[in-house]
N, C-alpha and C positions, 0 to 999 in steps of 0.2 A: 645423758649426754654431758660431756665436760664443757664448762664455760671457757671460752677463749679469753686469755688475758694478754693484752698488748704488751710487747717488750718495751719497758721504760728506757732502755739503752739504745733503741733503734736509731735515733737521731745522732747519737755519738758514734755509732758503728759505721755509718755511711754518710756520704756527702755527694750531692749532685753537682757536677761540673760540666762545662761546655768547652769543647775545643774543635778546631777545624781539621778536617782530613780531606785529602784529595780524592777524586772519584776512583782512581785506581786502587787506593788502599781500602776504601769502602767496599768496592766490588770484590777484592781479595777476601775480606772477612765474610762477605755475604756468601760467596762460593764455598768457603771453608765450612760454614754453618749449615748449608743446604742439606747435606746427607743426614744431619741430626735434627732438622726442623728448627734450627736456632737462627735468630736474626744476626745481622752484622754487629749490632750493638751488644748483644749477649756474648758473641764470640770475642769481641774486643775486651769486654769486661772480664771474661774468663782468662784470656791471654794475659792481661795486665795483672790479675790476681796470681797467676802461675809464676810470672816473671818476678813479681815482688816477693813471693814466698820462697823462691829458689835462691834469692840473693844474687842473681845474675846482674852484672854491670856491663854497660856497653862502652866500648872505646870509640869516642867520636872524633878522635884526632884533633882535639882543640885543647889549648892550655886552660887550666883551671883558673879561677879568679885569683887565687893566691900566686900562681905562677906568672900571671899577667902583671901583678902589682910589684914584682921584684925586678 
């Protein structure tokens, strides 16, 4: 049997964060994950990874900091 070697880069590859979500959003991701047996937390994690990897940007209809300072 092979000996498991811990990944020395694990800490630099991920970071635990906390943010608030409304109940409607949590319920949405919970229902989205149910068919796959995944939690809302896992679905949010996967969705954020997908969005970050795709290069998608959202138009929030707000001026940027640079635009506000001019």
